[in-house]
N, C-alpha and C positions, 0 to 999 in steps of 0.2 A: 504494500500500499504506499502511495507517495502522498506526502503533505508538504505544504509550503511553510517554511519558518523563516521569520525575518531576524537579522542580526544588524547591529550598528556596525559601521565600517571598521572601527577599531577592534571589535570583539572578532569579526570574521577574519581580519588580518592575523590576530593572534592565534585563532584556530587553524588557519592555513599553515602558519609557521610551526605550530606544535605538530601538525600532520607531517610536515616535511622533516622535522626533527626526529620523530618516532618512526618515519617511513610508514606511515599509516594513511589510509584514505580518510576523507571526511566522514564517510559512512561508518568506518570502524570507530572513529572518535565519537560519533553520535550513538552508536550501539553501546559503546562502553559507558558513556554518560547516562543514557536511559536505563541501562541495567543497574548502575549504581543507585540511581534514584529510586527504582523499584525496591531494590534490596533495603535501602535506608528506611522505606515505609513498610517493610515486611510483605511485600507482594511477590510471590514467587514468579520467577522469569519463565521457567519452562517446567515440564512434567517432573524432571528429576528434583528440582527445587521444591515443588509442591509435595512431592512424596516425602522428601527429607523433612520438610516443615511439619507435615502431618504426623510422621513417626515421632518427631521430637515432641510435638504437643501431646500425642498419645502417651508417651513415656512420662511426661510431666504430670498428666492427669492421673495416671496409675500411681505414681509416687504420692501425689497429694491425697488420693482417696485411701491409700494405706497409712498415711501419717495421721489422718483424721479419724481412723477407726479406733475404738477403745482397746487398750492394751491390757492384757491379763495382769492382775496384781500379784506381786510376789509376797511371800510371807505367810500371813494368817489365812486359814481356810475356815469357812463358817461351819 
């Protein structure tokens, strides 16, 4: 999908120079920037990230439910 994005001249010049310095295309810079933005906000980028996040959340939910359950008391028995 193509979208038009406007940059001021100074920003665009700096992005072009960064691309030259890193030997990367403008598209590669944009892909990296948007992937970082999504990651920052906790949005999975692809299926692998979604599965990893889901597994981590499931593991945390299991740990929380185990820590909230009553623990047997040691010592006296009624």
